[in-house]
DRENTIMI-946528 format. One line per field, with one value per residue: x, y, z of N, C-alpha, C in turn; residue in one letter. Coordinates in Angstrom, 1 decimal. Layout:
// residues N
n_u = X|...;
n_v = Y|...;
n_w = Z|...;
ca_u = X|...;
ca_v = Y|...;
ca_w = Z|...;
c_u = X|...;
c_v = Y|...;
c_w = Z|...;
residu = a|...;
//
This chain:
// residues 314
n_u = -0.8|-1.0|-0.2|-0.2|-0.7|0.1|-0.7|1.0|3.0|2.5|1.2|-1.3|-0.9|1.6|1.0|-1.0|0.5|2.1|0.2|-0.7|1.7|2.3|0.4|1.3|1.1|2.1|3.0|3.5|4.8|3.8|5.0|5.6|7.5|9.0|9.7|12.2|13.2|11.0|9.2|10.4|10.6|7.8|6.7|8.3|9.3|11.0|9.9|9.0|9.5|8.2|8.9|7.1|4.7|1.4|0.0|0.9|-0.1|1.1|3.2|1.9|0.4|2.5|3.6|1.5|1.3|3.7|3.7|1.4|-0.9|-3.2|-5.0|-5.4|-4.6|-5.5|-4.2|-2.9|-2.9|-3.8|-4.5|-7.0|-6.0|-3.7|-4.7|-6.3|-4.9|-3.7|-5.9|-6.2|-4.0|-4.7|-7.1|-5.9|-4.0|-5.7|-8.1|-7.5|-5.3|-6.6|-8.4|-6.5|-5.3|-7.5|-7.8|-5.4|-5.8|-8.0|-6.8|-4.8|-6.2|-6.8|-8.5|-9.6|-10.1|-9.4|-10.3|-9.2|-11.4|-13.3|-14.8|-15.5|-17.1|-19.8|-22.9|-23.6|-25.6|-27.9|-30.6|-29.4|-30.2|-29.5|-26.6|-24.3|-24.8|-23.5|-25.2|-25.9|-26.5|-24.2|-21.9|-19.9|-19.2|-18.2|-15.4|-12.1|-10.8|-13.0|-14.7|-13.1|-13.0|-15.7|-16.1|-14.3|-15.4|-17.8|-16.8|-15.1|-16.9|-18.5|-16.6|-15.9|-18.3|-18.5|-16.3|-16.2|-14.6|-14.0|-14.9|-14.0|-14.9|-13.6|-14.5|-12.9|-12.7|-11.4|-8.0|-5.4|-2.0|1.3|2.8|4.1|2.8|3.0|1.3|-0.6|-2.9|-5.3|-6.3|-4.5|-1.7|-2.4|-3.1|-0.7|1.1|0.1|0.6|3.4|4.0|3.0|4.8|7.1|6.6|5.5|3.1|0.3|-1.4|-4.3|-5.0|-6.8|-7.1|-8.4|-11.7|-14.8|-16.6|-16.1|-15.1|-12.6|-9.9|-7.6|-4.8|-3.8|-6.1|-7.6|-5.9|-6.0|-8.6|-8.6|-6.7|-8.2|-10.3|-8.9|-8.3|-10.4|-12.7|-14.8|-16.4|-19.4|-20.6|-20.0|-19.2|-17.7|-17.6|-15.0|-14.1|-14.3|-16.7|-17.6|-18.2|-16.0|-15.0|-12.7|-12.3|-12.7|-10.5|-8.4|-9.1|-8.8|-6.1|-5.2|-5.9|-4.1|-1.5|0.7|0.7|-0.1|-1.0|-3.1|-4.7|-7.4|-7.7|-10.0|-12.3|-12.6|-15.3|-18.2|-20.5|-22.4|-22.5|-21.0|-23.0|-23.5|-21.8|-20.0|-21.8|-20.9|-21.9|-22.0|-19.3|-18.4|-19.9|-19.3|-16.5|-15.3|-14.5|-13.3|-12.7|-9.8|-8.6|-9.2|-9.7|-8.0|-6.1|-5.2|-3.8|-1.8|-0.5|0.5|2.3|4.2|5.2|6.4|8.4|10.0|11.2|12.8;
n_v = -19.4|-17.0|-16.2|-13.0|-10.9|-7.6|-4.9|-2.0|-0.1|2.0|4.4|3.1|0.5|-0.3|0.0|-1.9|-4.2|-4.2|-4.7|-7.3|-8.8|-8.5|-10.1|-12.5|-13.3|-13.4|-11.0|-9.7|-7.4|-5.7|-3.4|-0.5|1.5|1.1|2.4|1.7|2.4|3.6|1.5|-0.3|1.3|1.7|-0.9|-2.5|-4.9|-7.4|-7.3|-8.9|-7.6|-7.2|-6.0|-4.1|-3.0|-2.1|-1.8|-3.6|-6.5|-9.1|-9.0|-8.6|-11.0|-12.8|-12.1|-12.7|-15.4|-16.2|-15.7|-16.9|-16.3|-16.3|-14.2|-11.2|-7.9|-4.9|-1.9|0.0|3.0|6.0|9.1|11.5|14.7|13.7|11.7|13.3|15.1|14.1|12.7|10.3|8.8|8.5|6.9|4.7|3.7|3.3|2.0|0.1|-1.1|-2.2|-4.1|-5.7|-6.8|-8.3|-10.1|-11.5|-12.6|-14.3|-16.1|-17.3|-18.5|-17.4|-17.1|-14.7|-11.3|-8.0|-4.7|-1.4|1.0|4.0|6.5|8.5|7.6|7.8|9.1|12.2|13.9|12.7|12.3|12.6|11.2|9.6|7.9|6.8|3.9|0.9|0.4|2.8|5.1|5.4|7.5|9.3|11.9|13.7|13.7|12.5|10.7|9.8|8.8|6.7|5.0|4.3|3.0|0.8|-0.5|-1.5|-3.0|-4.9|-6.2|-7.4|-9.1|-10.8|-12.1|-13.4|-15.2|-16.3|-15.7|-14.4|-11.2|-8.1|-4.9|-2.1|0.7|3.5|6.1|9.5|9.3|9.6|9.8|8.4|9.0|9.0|9.8|9.5|8.7|10.6|12.6|14.4|15.1|13.6|14.8|17.3|16.9|15.8|17.9|19.8|18.5|18.3|21.1|21.6|20.1|21.5|23.9|26.0|28.2|26.5|25.6|24.7|23.7|23.9|21.2|20.0|19.3|21.1|19.6|16.4|12.9|11.6|9.2|7.3|5.8|3.4|2.3|1.8|-0.1|-2.2|-3.0|-3.7|-5.9|-7.6|-8.1|-9.5|-11.9|-13.1|-15.8|-15.8|-13.5|-12.1|-10.1|-7.9|-5.3|-2.9|-0.4|1.5|3.6|6.4|7.0|9.5|12.9|15.6|19.1|21.6|23.3|21.7|19.9|21.7|22.5|20.1|19.7|21.8|21.0|19.0|19.6|21.6|25.2|25.3|26.9|27.7|28.0|27.8|27.5|29.0|26.5|24.2|24.7|22.7|21.3|19.5|19.0|16.9|15.4|13.3|10.7|7.7|4.6|2.1|-0.3|-2.8|-3.5|-3.6|-5.8|-8.0|-8.0|-7.4|-4.9|-2.0|1.3|2.5|4.9|8.2|11.5|13.2|11.3|10.2|12.2|12.6|10.2|10.2|12.4|11.2|9.2|10.8|12.1|10.0|9.4|11.5;
n_w = 2.5|-0.1|-3.5|-4.9|-7.6|-8.2|-10.1|-10.8|-8.8|-7.1|-4.7|-3.6|-4.5|-3.3|-0.6|-0.4|-0.9|1.3|3.4|2.6|2.7|5.4|6.4|5.7|3.0|-0.4|-2.3|-5.6|-7.8|-10.9|-13.0|-14.9|-14.5|-11.9|-8.7|-6.8|-4.3|-3.1|-3.0|-1.3|1.0|1.7|1.7|3.4|2.9|0.8|-2.1|-5.0|-8.3|-11.4|-14.6|-16.9|-19.5|-19.3|-21.7|-23.5|-24.4|-24.6|-22.9|-20.4|-20.3|-20.1|-17.6|-15.8|-16.2|-15.3|-12.6|-11.7|-10.0|-7.1|-7.2|-9.0|-8.4|-9.7|-9.9|-11.4|-13.2|-14.9|-13.3|-12.8|-13.9|-15.1|-16.7|-18.3|-19.8|-22.1|-23.9|-25.5|-24.6|-21.9|-22.1|-23.4|-21.5|-19.2|-20.0|-22.2|-21.0|-18.8|-20.0|-21.1|-18.8|-17.9|-19.9|-19.7|-17.2|-17.8|-19.7|-18.1|-16.2|-13.7|-10.7|-9.6|-10.0|-9.0|-9.3|-9.2|-8.8|-8.6|-6.4|-8.0|-10.1|-9.4|-10.3|-9.8|-10.5|-10.0|-7.5|-4.2|-1.6|0.5|2.1|-0.4|-2.0|-3.5|-5.6|-6.6|-9.3|-12.1|-13.9|-16.3|-15.8|-17.6|-17.9|-18.7|-17.0|-15.3|-17.3|-18.3|-16.1|-15.7|-18.1|-17.7|-15.5|-16.7|-18.9|-17.6|-16.0|-17.9|-19.1|-17.0|-16.6|-19.0|-18.9|-16.4|-14.2|-10.8|-9.9|-8.5|-8.2|-6.9|-5.3|-4.6|-2.1|-2.1|-1.8|0.6|1.7|2.2|-0.7|-4.1|-6.3|-9.1|-11.1|-11.1|-9.3|-7.2|-4.6|-3.0|-3.2|-2.2|0.5|1.4|1.0|2.8|5.2|5.2|5.3|7.8|9.4|8.8|10.0|8.6|6.9|5.6|2.6|1.0|-2.2|-5.4|-5.9|-3.9|-3.5|-2.9|-1.3|-0.2|0.1|2.0|2.6|4.5|3.1|4.2|5.4|3.1|1.9|3.6|3.2|0.5|0.6|2.1|0.3|-1.6|-0.5|1.0|1.3|-0.6|-2.9|-2.5|-3.9|-6.8|-6.6|-4.4|-1.9|-0.7|1.8|4.0|5.0|5.7|4.8|4.0|4.1|2.8|5.0|7.1|7.0|7.4|10.0|11.4|11.1|12.6|15.1|15.7|15.1|16.7|16.6|14.0|10.9|8.2|5.0|2.6|-0.9|-3.3|-3.9|-6.7|-9.0|-8.7|-10.8|-9.9|-6.7|-4.2|-1.9|-0.2|1.7|1.0|1.2|3.4|4.2|2.8|2.4|5.0|6.0|4.2|3.6|6.0|6.4|8.0|8.5|10.2|10.8|11.9|10.6|12.0|13.2|11.0|9.7|11.6|11.4|8.8|9.1|10.8|9.2|7.2|8.8|9.6|7.2|6.8;
ca_u = -0.2|-1.4|0.6|-1.1|0.0|-0.4|-0.3|1.1|3.7|2.3|0.8|-2.2|-0.3|2.6|0.4|-1.7|1.5|2.5|-0.9|-0.7|2.9|2.2|-0.5|2.1|0.9|3.3|2.7|4.4|4.4|4.0|5.0|6.4|8.6|9.0|10.6|12.6|13.4|9.7|8.6|11.0|10.2|6.4|6.3|9.2|9.6|11.7|8.8|9.5|9.0|8.3|8.8|6.3|3.7|0.0|-0.6|1.5|-0.8|2.0|4.0|1.0|0.1|3.7|3.8|0.5|1.6|4.9|3.3|0.3|-1.5|-4.6|-5.8|-4.7|-5.1|-5.2|-4.2|-2.1|-3.8|-3.5|-5.6|-7.3|-5.4|-2.7|-5.4|-7.0|-4.0|-3.7|-7.1|-5.9|-3.1|-5.5|-7.9|-5.1|-3.5|-6.7|-9.1|-6.9|-4.5|-7.5|-8.8|-5.3|-5.2|-8.6|-7.5|-4.4|-6.5|-8.7|-5.9|-4.0|-7.2|-6.7|-9.9|-10.2|-9.5|-9.8|-10.0|-9.2|-12.2|-13.3|-16.0|-15.9|-18.1|-21.1|-23.6|-24.0|-26.7|-29.1|-30.8|-28.5|-31.0|-28.9|-25.3|-24.3|-24.5|-22.9|-26.2|-26.1|-26.2|-22.9|-21.8|-18.5|-19.0|-17.6|-13.9|-11.5|-10.6|-14.3|-15.2|-12.3|-13.3|-17.0|-15.9|-13.6|-16.4|-18.7|-16.1|-14.6|-18.1|-18.9|-15.5|-16.0|-19.5|-18.2|-15.3|-16.4|-13.7|-14.6|-14.5|-14.3|-14.7|-13.4|-14.7|-12.2|-12.9|-10.2|-7.0|-4.2|-1.0|2.7|2.9|4.9|1.7|3.5|0.2|-1.5|-3.9|-5.5|-6.3|-3.3|-0.7|-2.8|-2.9|0.7|1.7|-0.4|1.3|4.8|4.0|2.8|6.0|8.2|6.2|5.2|1.7|-0.2|-2.4|-5.0|-5.3|-8.0|-7.2|-9.4|-13.0|-15.6|-17.1|-15.6|-14.8|-11.2|-9.6|-6.2|-4.4|-3.7|-7.4|-8.0|-5.0|-6.5|-9.8|-8.2|-6.1|-9.3|-11.0|-8.1|-8.0|-11.6|-13.1|-15.7|-17.0|-20.8|-21.0|-18.8|-18.8|-17.5|-17.1|-13.9|-13.9|-14.4|-18.1|-17.9|-17.8|-15.3|-14.7|-11.4|-12.2|-12.6|-9.2|-7.6|-9.4|-8.2|-4.6|-5.0|-6.0|-3.1|-0.2|0.9|1.1|-0.4|-1.8|-3.3|-5.8|-7.8|-8.0|-11.4|-12.4|-13.1|-16.8|-18.8|-21.9|-23.2|-21.6|-21.2|-23.8|-23.5|-20.6|-20.2|-22.4|-19.9|-22.5|-21.6|-17.9|-18.3|-20.5|-18.7|-15.1|-14.8|-13.8|-13.6|-11.6|-9.3|-8.1|-10.0|-9.0|-6.9|-5.1|-4.6|-2.8|-0.7|0.2|1.3|3.4|5.2|5.8|7.3|9.5|10.9|12.0|13.7;
ca_v = -18.2|-16.8|-15.2|-12.0|-10.0|-6.2|-4.0|-0.6|0.0|3.4|4.5|2.1|-0.8|-0.6|-0.3|-3.2|-5.2|-4.3|-5.4|-8.7|-9.4|-8.6|-11.3|-13.7|-13.6|-13.2|-10.0|-9.5|-6.2|-5.5|-1.9|0.0|2.3|1.0|3.2|0.6|2.9|3.8|0.2|-0.8|2.1|1.5|-2.3|-3.1|-6.3|-7.5|-7.7|-9.1|-6.6|-7.5|-4.8|-4.2|-2.0|-2.7|-1.7|-4.7|-7.7|-10.2|-8.8|-8.8|-12.4|-13.5|-11.8|-13.4|-16.8|-16.5|-15.6|-17.9|-15.8|-16.6|-13.1|-10.0|-6.6|-4.0|-0.6|0.9|3.8|7.5|9.6|13.0|15.5|12.9|11.1|14.3|16.0|13.5|11.8|9.0|8.0|8.2|5.7|3.5|3.1|2.9|1.0|-1.0|-1.8|-3.0|-5.2|-6.6|-7.6|-9.2|-11.2|-12.3|-13.4|-15.3|-17.1|-18.0|-19.2|-16.8|-17.1|-13.5|-10.0|-6.8|-3.5|-0.1|2.0|5.3|7.2|9.5|7.1|8.1|10.1|13.1|14.6|12.0|12.7|12.1|11.2|8.8|7.5|6.3|2.5|0.4|0.4|4.2|5.2|5.8|8.3|9.7|13.3|14.4|13.8|11.3|9.7|9.2|8.0|5.5|4.1|3.8|2.0|-0.3|-1.3|-2.2|-4.0|-6.0|-7.0|-8.3|-10.1|-11.8|-12.9|-14.3|-16.2|-17.0|-15.4|-13.6|-9.8|-7.1|-3.5|-1.5|2.1|4.2|7.5|10.2|8.6|10.4|9.0|8.6|8.5|9.8|10.3|9.6|8.4|11.7|12.7|15.8|15.1|13.1|15.8|18.4|16.5|15.6|19.2|20.4|17.9|18.8|22.4|21.6|19.6|22.5|25.1|27.1|28.2|25.5|26.0|23.7|24.3|23.5|19.8|19.6|19.8|21.8|18.6|15.1|11.9|11.2|8.1|7.0|4.7|2.2|1.7|1.2|-1.2|-3.4|-3.4|-4.4|-7.1|-8.5|-8.5|-10.4|-13.1|-13.7|-17.0|-15.5|-12.2|-12.3|-9.1|-7.5|-3.9|-2.6|0.9|1.6|5.0|6.8|7.1|10.9|14.0|16.7|20.3|22.1|23.9|20.6|19.4|22.7|22.5|18.9|19.9|22.8|20.3|18.0|20.2|22.9|26.3|25.2|27.9|27.4|28.5|27.0|28.3|28.8|25.2|24.2|24.7|21.4|21.4|18.6|18.7|15.6|15.7|12.1|9.9|6.3|3.6|1.1|-1.5|-4.1|-3.8|-4.1|-7.2|-9.0|-7.9|-7.1|-3.6|-0.9|2.3|2.7|6.3|9.4|12.5|13.6|10.3|9.9|13.3|12.4|9.0|10.7|13.2|10.3|8.6|11.8|12.4|8.8|9.5|12.7;
ca_w = 1.8|-1.5|-4.4|-5.4|-8.5|-8.1|-11.2|-10.3|-7.5|-6.5|-3.3|-3.3|-4.8|-2.3|0.7|-0.4|-0.8|2.8|4.1|2.2|3.2|6.9|6.7|5.2|1.6|-1.3|-3.3|-6.7|-8.6|-12.3|-13.1|-16.1|-14.0|-10.5|-7.8|-5.9|-2.9|-2.5|-2.8|-0.1|2.2|2.1|2.0|4.4|2.5|-0.5|-3.0|-6.4|-9.2|-12.8|-15.4|-18.1|-19.8|-19.4|-23.0|-24.2|-24.0|-24.5|-21.6|-19.3|-20.2|-19.6|-16.2|-15.1|-16.3|-14.5|-11.2|-11.4|-8.7|-6.7|-7.5|-9.5|-7.9|-10.8|-9.4|-12.3|-14.0|-14.9|-12.5|-12.9|-14.9|-15.8|-17.8|-19.1|-20.6|-23.5|-23.7|-26.1|-23.7|-20.7|-22.4|-23.7|-20.3|-18.3|-20.6|-22.9|-20.0|-17.9|-20.8|-21.2|-17.5|-17.8|-20.9|-19.1|-16.1|-18.4|-20.3|-17.1|-15.3|-12.4|-10.2|-9.0|-10.5|-8.3|-10.1|-8.4|-9.4|-7.9|-6.0|-9.1|-11.1|-9.0|-11.0|-8.7|-11.0|-9.4|-6.1|-3.2|-0.5|1.6|1.7|-1.8|-2.0|-4.7|-6.6|-7.0|-10.7|-12.5|-15.1|-16.4|-15.4|-18.7|-17.8|-19.2|-15.9|-15.0|-18.4|-18.4|-15.0|-16.0|-19.2|-17.2|-14.7|-17.6|-19.7|-16.8|-15.6|-19.1|-19.3|-15.9|-16.9|-20.2|-18.7|-15.2|-13.0|-9.8|-10.1|-7.5|-8.5|-5.6|-5.5|-3.5|-1.9|-2.3|-0.9|1.0|2.4|1.7|-2.1|-5.1|-7.2|-10.5|-11.9|-11.0|-8.1|-6.8|-3.2|-2.3|-3.1|-1.4|1.9|1.7|1.1|4.0|6.4|5.1|5.8|9.3|10.0|8.7|10.7|7.7|6.6|4.6|1.7|0.2|-3.5|-6.0|-5.9|-2.8|-3.8|-1.8|-0.5|-0.7|1.1|1.9|3.4|4.6|2.2|5.0|5.5|1.8|1.6|4.3|2.5|-0.8|1.0|2.5|-0.9|-2.4|0.2|1.5|0.6|-1.8|-3.0|-2.9|-4.9|-7.6|-6.4|-3.0|-1.6|0.4|2.1|5.4|5.4|6.2|3.9|4.6|3.3|3.1|6.3|8.1|7.0|8.1|11.5|12.0|11.2|13.7|16.4|16.0|14.9|17.4|15.9|12.6|10.3|6.8|4.3|1.4|-2.1|-3.7|-4.5|-8.1|-9.0|-9.1|-11.2|-9.0|-5.5|-3.5|-0.7|0.7|1.7|0.6|2.1|3.6|4.8|2.1|2.6|6.4|6.2|3.4|3.6|7.3|6.3|9.0|8.6|11.5|11.0|11.7|9.9|12.9|13.4|9.7|9.5|12.4|10.9|7.6|9.6|11.3|8.0|6.6|9.7|9.5|6.0|6.8;
c_u = -0.6|-0.5|-0.5|-0.3|-0.7|0.1|-0.2|1.8|3.7|1.8|-0.2|-1.5|0.7|2.0|-0.4|-0.7|2.0|1.4|-0.9|0.5|2.9|1.3|0.0|1.6|2.1|2.9|3.8|3.9|4.7|3.9|5.9|7.6|8.7|10.0|11.0|12.7|12.0|9.0|9.1|10.6|8.8|6.2|7.1|9.6|10.4|10.6|9.3|8.8|9.2|8.0|8.0|5.2|2.4|-0.5|-0.1|0.9|0.1|2.8|3.1|0.7|1.3|3.9|2.8|0.8|2.8|4.6|2.3|-0.4|-2.9|-5.5|-4.8|-5.4|-4.6|-5.3|-3.6|-3.1|-3.2|-4.7|-5.8|-6.7|-4.3|-3.4|-6.0|-6.1|-3.8|-4.7|-6.8|-5.0|-3.9|-6.4|-7.1|-4.6|-4.6|-7.6|-8.4|-6.0|-5.4|-8.0|-7.7|-5.1|-6.3|-8.4|-6.4|-4.9|-7.2|-7.8|-5.2|-4.9|-7.1|-8.2|-10.5|-9.4|-10.2|-9.4|-10.2|-10.1|-12.3|-14.7|-16.5|-16.8|-19.5|-21.7|-24.3|-25.2|-28.0|-29.3|-30.0|-29.3|-30.5|-27.5|-25.3|-23.9|-23.9|-23.9|-26.5|-25.8|-24.8|-22.9|-20.3|-18.2|-18.3|-16.1|-13.3|-11.3|-11.9|-14.8|-14.4|-12.7|-14.7|-16.9|-15.3|-14.6|-17.3|-18.0|-15.6|-15.7|-18.5|-17.9|-15.7|-17.2|-19.3|-17.3|-15.3|-15.4|-14.4|-14.0|-14.9|-13.9|-14.7|-13.4|-14.0|-12.7|-11.5|-9.1|-5.8|-3.3|0.4|2.8|3.8|4.0|2.2|2.3|-0.9|-2.4|-4.1|-5.5|-5.1|-2.1|-1.1|-2.6|-1.5|1.4|1.3|0.4|2.8|4.9|3.9|4.1|7.1|7.8|6.0|3.7|1.4|-1.3|-3.0|-5.5|-6.6|-8.1|-8.1|-10.7|-13.7|-16.2|-16.7|-15.4|-13.4|-10.9|-8.1|-5.9|-4.2|-5.0|-7.8|-7.2|-5.6|-7.8|-9.5|-7.6|-7.2|-10.1|-10.2|-8.0|-9.3|-12.0|-13.9|-16.1|-18.5|-21.3|-19.8|-18.5|-18.8|-17.0|-16.1|-13.7|-14.0|-15.8|-18.5|-17.4|-17.0|-15.2|-13.3|-11.2|-12.1|-11.2|-8.2|-7.8|-8.8|-6.7|-4.3|-5.1|-4.8|-1.6|0.0|1.3|0.7|-1.3|-2.0|-4.6|-6.2|-8.1|-9.5|-11.5|-13.0|-14.6|-17.2|-20.2|-22.9|-22.4|-22.0|-21.9|-23.9|-22.2|-21.0|-20.9|-21.4|-20.5|-22.1|-20.2|-17.7|-18.7|-19.7|-17.2|-14.5|-14.1|-14.3|-12.5|-11.2|-8.8|-9.2|-9.2|-7.8|-5.8|-4.5|-3.5|-1.6|0.2|1.1|2.5|4.5|5.9|6.8|8.5|10.5|11.7|12.9|15.2;
c_v = -18.2|-15.9|-14.3|-11.1|-8.7|-5.4|-2.6|-0.6|1.4|3.3|3.3|0.7|-1.2|-0.8|-1.6|-4.4|-5.4|-5.0|-6.9|-9.4|-9.5|-9.7|-12.6|-14.2|-13.1|-12.3|-9.9|-8.3|-6.4|-4.0|-1.5|0.8|2.3|1.9|2.3|1.2|3.2|2.5|-0.3|-0.1|1.8|0.0|-2.9|-4.5|-6.3|-8.1|-7.8|-8.1|-7.1|-6.2|-5.0|-3.1|-2.6|-2.7|-2.8|-6.0|-8.9|-10.1|-9.0|-10.3|-13.2|-13.3|-12.6|-14.9|-17.2|-16.6|-16.7|-17.5|-16.3|-15.4|-12.0|-8.8|-5.5|-2.6|0.4|1.7|5.2|8.1|11.1|13.6|14.7|12.1|12.1|15.0|15.4|12.4|10.4|8.1|7.6|6.9|4.5|2.9|2.5|1.8|-0.1|-1.8|-2.7|-4.3|-6.2|-7.5|-8.6|-10.4|-12.1|-13.2|-14.6|-16.4|-17.9|-18.8|-18.7|-16.6|-15.8|-12.3|-8.9|-5.6|-2.3|0.9|3.2|5.8|8.2|8.9|7.4|9.2|11.1|14.0|13.9|12.4|11.9|12.1|10.4|8.5|6.7|4.8|2.1|0.3|1.8|4.3|5.8|6.6|8.8|11.1|14.2|14.6|12.5|10.3|9.0|8.3|6.6|4.5|3.5|2.7|0.7|-1.2|-2.1|-3.3|-5.2|-6.9|-7.9|-9.4|-11.2|-12.7|-13.9|-15.4|-16.8|-16.7|-14.5|-12.2|-9.0|-5.7|-2.7|0.0|2.9|5.6|8.2|9.8|9.6|9.4|9.3|8.0|9.4|10.4|10.5|9.4|9.5|11.5|14.1|15.9|14.7|14.1|17.0|18.1|16.4|16.9|19.9|19.8|18.3|20.2|22.5|21.1|20.7|23.8|26.3|27.1|27.2|26.1|24.8|24.3|23.7|22.0|19.2|20.1|20.4|20.8|17.2|14.2|11.5|10.1|7.8|5.8|3.4|1.5|1.1|-0.1|-2.4|-3.9|-4.2|-5.8|-8.1|-9.0|-9.5|-11.8|-13.8|-14.9|-16.8|-14.1|-12.3|-11.3|-8.7|-6.0|-3.6|-1.2|0.8|3.1|5.2|6.8|8.5|11.9|15.0|17.9|20.7|22.6|22.8|20.0|20.4|22.7|21.3|19.1|20.9|22.1|19.4|18.5|21.5|24.0|26.3|26.4|27.5|28.0|27.6|28.0|28.1|27.4|25.2|24.1|23.3|21.6|20.6|18.2|17.4|16.0|14.5|11.3|8.5|5.5|2.4|-0.2|-2.8|-4.5|-4.2|-5.5|-8.3|-9.1|-7.7|-5.8|-2.6|0.1|2.6|4.1|7.3|10.4|13.0|12.6|10.0|11.0|13.1|11.2|9.4|11.5|12.3|9.6|9.6|12.1|11.2|8.9|10.6|12.4;
c_w = 0.3|-2.2|-5.0|-6.3|-8.4|-9.3|-10.6|-8.9|-7.0|-5.1|-2.9|-3.4|-3.7|-0.9|0.8|-0.3|0.7|3.6|3.8|2.8|4.7|7.3|6.1|3.8|0.8|-2.4|-4.4|-7.5|-10.1|-12.5|-14.2|-15.6|-12.5|-9.8|-6.7|-4.4|-2.3|-2.2|-1.4|1.2|2.7|2.5|3.2|4.1|1.1|-1.4|-4.4|-7.3|-10.6|-13.6|-16.6|-18.3|-20.0|-20.8|-23.9|-23.7|-23.7|-23.2|-20.4|-19.1|-19.6|-18.1|-15.4|-15.1|-15.5|-13.0|-10.8|-10.0|-8.4|-7.0|-8.2|-9.0|-8.9|-10.3|-10.4|-13.2|-14.0|-14.2|-12.8|-14.1|-15.7|-16.9|-18.8|-20.1|-22.0|-23.4|-24.3|-25.2|-22.4|-21.0|-22.7|-22.4|-19.4|-18.8|-21.3|-21.9|-19.2|-18.7|-21.0|-20.0|-17.5|-18.8|-20.3|-17.9|-16.7|-19.0|-19.2|-16.1|-13.9|-11.9|-9.8|-9.6|-9.7|-9.1|-9.2|-9.2|-8.5|-7.5|-7.1|-10.2|-10.7|-9.8|-10.1|-9.2|-10.5|-8.0|-5.1|-1.8|0.7|1.1|0.4|-1.8|-3.4|-5.9|-7.1|-8.5|-11.0|-13.8|-15.1|-15.9|-16.4|-18.7|-18.2|-18.2|-15.5|-16.1|-18.5|-17.3|-15.2|-17.1|-18.6|-16.3|-15.6|-18.4|-18.8|-16.3|-16.7|-19.3|-18.2|-16.1|-18.1|-19.9|-17.3|-14.0|-12.1|-10.0|-8.9|-8.0|-7.2|-5.8|-4.3|-3.4|-2.2|-1.3|-0.7|1.7|1.8|0.3|-2.9|-6.1|-8.7|-11.5|-11.9|-9.8|-7.8|-5.3|-2.5|-2.1|-2.2|0.1|2.3|1.8|2.3|5.2|6.3|5.6|7.3|10.0|10.0|9.4|9.8|7.3|5.5|3.7|0.9|-1.1|-4.0|-6.2|-4.9|-3.1|-2.6|-0.9|-1.0|0.4|0.9|2.9|3.4|3.8|2.9|5.2|4.2|1.5|2.4|3.7|1.2|-0.4|1.4|1.2|-1.8|-1.8|0.9|0.7|-0.7|-1.8|-3.4|-3.9|-5.7|-7.5|-4.9|-2.8|-0.5|0.6|3.6|5.9|5.9|5.1|4.7|3.6|3.6|4.5|7.4|8.2|7.7|9.6|12.1|12.1|12.4|15.1|16.7|15.8|15.6|16.5|14.4|12.1|8.8|6.3|3.1|0.3|-2.4|-4.4|-5.9|-8.0|-9.5|-9.5|-10.3|-7.8|-4.9|-2.2|0.2|0.6|1.1|1.6|2.2|4.2|4.1|2.4|4.1|6.6|5.4|3.3|5.0|7.3|7.4|9.0|10.0|11.8|10.9|10.9|10.7|13.0|12.1|9.3|10.3|11.9|9.7|8.1|10.1|10.2|7.3|7.5|9.7|8.3|5.8|7.1;
residu = x|x|x|x|x|x|x|x|x|x|x|x|x|x|x|x|x|x|x|x|x|x|x|x|x|x|x|x|x|x|x|x|x|x|x|x|x|x|x|x|x|x|x|x|x|x|x|x|x|x|x|x|x|x|x|x|x|x|x|x|x|x|x|x|x|x|x|x|x|x|x|x|x|x|x|x|x|x|x|x|x|x|x|x|x|x|x|x|x|x|x|x|x|x|x|x|x|x|x|x|x|x|x|x|x|x|x|x|x|x|x|x|x|x|x|x|x|x|x|x|x|x|x|x|x|x|x|x|x|x|x|x|x|x|x|x|x|x|x|x|x|x|x|x|x|x|x|x|x|x|x|x|x|x|x|x|x|x|x|x|x|x|x|x|x|x|x|x|x|x|x|x|x|x|x|x|x|x|x|x|x|x|x|x|x|x|x|x|x|x|x|x|x|x|x|x|x|x|x|x|x|x|x|x|x|x|x|x|x|x|x|x|x|x|x|x|x|x|x|x|x|x|x|x|x|x|x|x|x|x|x|x|x|x|x|x|x|x|x|x|x|x|x|x|x|x|x|x|x|x|x|x|x|x|x|x|x|x|x|x|x|x|x|x|x|x|x|x|x|x|x|x|x|x|x|x|x|x|x|x|x|x|x|x|x|x|x|x|x|x|x|x|x|x|x|x|x|x|x|x|x|x|x|x|x|x|x|x|x|x|x|x|x|x;
//
């Protein structure tokens, strides 16, 4: 059994904790504003929670020293518009917070740090001739969130090289599932709202948070991948894609909902314009070979699973 410190008790963090606890590991949360009811509902376990702000290095170091984890899983961040609305705060939380986590890992001698990165670092202005492997070029896309994640990847890689701890940069596709989305998200709330509408028997609408073409993945699949990255004997590489391996459009999501929810009706708003649309999904070859990662949910079964989660909480 390994102790694993998870920064951020949001959707990804809580589902990772559930996956770890189910495999008899001992997750511990570090979060500035934990929602205890949500943590308990998702994890199904009594997970220890340490309170603290990532921007305070002393607090982060104290937490890591207290837990003495075998690995730190860093999921806490501001996402999308939550990072964009006040750029300095976005960089402070995402970049300074990540460097503080790396420094705490270094000081405590933690052997492995996993960082929640994003599919959004892919430089889609480059030719997309095949599924996008971990070696595909990266760029910020001119947004605060993307710039912060590119910066974190570069800074954490340099940090790990300087101090010798093992690093895993985990690039997630757009994640949906049971979440409160306090840190921001575009796709997650869109899918959650669609499923709620389907349960309530009212027309659903996908808004502009759902791009014209994107890759989405169920949070439980991502959680299993992260748990594997936290506990495998070694990480032969420092970047891993975690997604579904399939692109979808809003019409595909609506069609899938129509197949699994009787009487469903819905429409999609005009998607936000993308200067460089996504034309290829993530290449999952490395994650499959080295982490044993395999997404279990199709779009249809993922929507059904989320509906069941929502009905249980009603």
